[in-house]
C-alpha positions in Angstrom: 14.0 5.1 29.7 13.5 2.8 32.7 11.4 -0.4 32.4 8.8 1.1 34.7 8.6 4.3 32.7 8.0 2.2 29.5 5.3 0.2 31.3 3.6 3.4 32.4 3.7 4.7 28.8 2.3 1.6 27.4 -0.5 1.5 30.0 -1.3 5.2 29.2 -1.4 4.5 25.5 -3.7 1.4 26.0 -6.2 3.5 27.9 -6.1 6.4 25.5 -6.5 4.3 22.4 -8.6 1.5 23.6 -11.4 2.1 21.0 -8.8 2.3 18.2 -7.4 -1.2 19.2 -10.9 -2.6 19.6 -11.9 -1.5 16.1 -8.8 -2.9 14.7 -9.5 -6.3 16.3 -13.2 -6.1 15.3 -12.1 -5.6 11.7 -10.6 -9.0 11.7 -13.3 -11.0 13.8 -16.5 -9.0 13.3 -17.5 -10.1 16.8 -17.6 -7.6 19.7 -16.8 -10.3 22.3 -13.8 -11.7 20.4 -12.4 -8.2 19.7 -12.6 -7.4 23.4 -10.8 -10.6 24.2 -8.1 -9.9 21.6 -7.6 -6.4 22.9 -7.5 -7.8 26.5 -4.9 -10.4 25.4 -2.9 -7.8 23.5 -2.8 -5.3 26.4 -1.6 -8.1 28.7 1.2 -8.9 26.3 2.1 -5.2 25.6 2.4 -4.5 29.4 4.3 -7.7 30.0 6.8 -7.0 27.2 6.9 -3.2 27.6 10.6 -3.3 28.4 11.3 -4.6 24.9 9.8 -1.4 23.4 12.8 0.2 21.6 11.4 3.6 20.6 8.9 5.1 23.0 7.6 7.5 20.3 6.2 4.5 18.5 4.4 2.9 21.4 1.0 3.1 19.7 2.4 1.6 16.5 4.0 -1.2 18.5 0.6 -1.9 20.3 -1.3 -1.9 17.0 1.2 -4.5 15.7 0.5 -6.6 18.8 -3.3 -6.3 18.2 -3.0 -7.3 14.5 -0.7 -10.3 15.5 -3.2 -11.4 18.2 -6.0 -11.0 15.8 -4.4 -13.3 13.3 -3.5 -15.8 15.9 -7.1 -15.8 17.2 -8.5 -16.5 13.7 -5.9 -19.3 13.1 -6.9 -20.8 16.4 -10.7 -20.5 15.9 -10.9 -21.4 12.1 -14.2 -23.1 11.5 -15.8 -21.9 14.8 -17.1 -18.6 13.3 -20.3 -17.8 11.6 -20.1 -16.0 8.3 -22.3 -12.8 7.8 -24.0 -14.4 4.8 -25.1 -17.4 6.9 -27.0 -15.2 9.4 -30.9 -15.5 9.4 -32.7 -13.2 7.0 -34.8 -11.6 9.8 -34.0 -7.9 10.2 -31.6 -7.8 7.3 -33.1 -4.8 5.7 -32.2 -2.6 8.6 -28.5 -3.2 8.4 -27.8 -4.3 4.8 -25.4 -1.4 4.1 -23.4 -2.3 7.3 -23.4 -6.0 6.4 -22.3 -5.4 2.8 -19.3 -3.4 4.1 -18.5 -5.9 6.7 -18.7 -8.8 4.3 -16.7 -6.9 1.7 -14.0 -6.3 4.2 -14.2 -9.9 5.3 -13.5 -11.1 1.8 -10.3 -9.1 1.5 -7.0 -10.8 2.4 -6.0 -10.1 6.1 -3.2 -7.8 5.0 -5.4 -5.7 2.8 -8.1 -5.5 5.3 -5.7 -4.3 8.0 -4.4 -1.6 5.7 -7.9 -0.4 4.8 -9.0 -0.3 8.4 -5.9 1.5 9.6 -6.0 4.0 6.8 -9.7 4.9 6.6 -11.2 3.9 10.0 -8.2 4.9 12.1 -7.0 7.6 9.8 -3.3 6.4 10.2 -0.7 7.8 7.8 0.7 5.4 5.1 4.2 5.8 6.7 2.8 4.7 10.1 0.9 1.7 8.5 4.2 0.7 6.9 6.0 0.7 10.3 3.1 -1.3 11.9 3.3 -3.9 9.2 7.0 -3.9 8.4 6.2 -2.8 4.8 7.7 -0.3 2.4 5.3 2.6 1.9 5.0 1.9 -1.7 3.9 -1.6 -0.8 1.3 -0.2 1.5 0.0 2.1 -1.3 -0.3 -0.6 -3.9 -2.1 -2.9 -1.4 -4.5 -0.2 -0.4 -5.1 0.6 -4.0 -5.9 -3.1 -4.8 -8.1 -3.5 -1.7 -10.1 -0.4 -2.5 -10.5 -1.5 -6.1 -11.9 -4.9 -4.9 -14.2 -3.1 -2.4 -15.4 -0.9 -5.3 -16.2 -3.7 -7.6 -17.9 -5.7 -4.9 -20.2 -2.8 -3.8 -20.9 -1.8 -7.5 -21.9 -5.5 -8.2 -24.5 -5.4 -5.4 -22.5 -6.8 -2.5 -24.1 -9.8 -0.8 -26.5 -10.2 -3.6 -23.9 -10.9 -6.2 -21.2 -12.8 -4.3 -17.6 -12.5 -3.4 -15.0 -9.9 -4.0 -12.8 -10.7 -7.1 -9.4 -11.9 -6.0 
């Protein structure tokens, strides 16, 4: 496949799956603006490096990996500049407590666990696809997913924000 055809394929994939990439980036930052910035930077890099795409059938997987890498890079670069959910003002909290609990619980997971949970349950990716995205064996994906879901379960059963952090 020619480089121009790969670039067109990547561009089409970016347009078709923009919301998916946004949700993935958002799962790392919990900020709409930051997630949009990450997706924009990821799209730029994906188009710029589209000729390095080896298997065109995995263009979406390849772009997801770029988004995850950019998300991690963003978090490392901006450490200390973000506001945690539990530091937000109390006003209006009753209206969104369930969402905040889930966001907070996801934020307390390790980055790799959070990415697997988001890809599996929010993006409905297959375990094999997640393994390819993250360069992991399928059994490793399964065990990390199980551990992450167990942590989320304990956190939510304990009352979420009211009772502290996820057990590590």
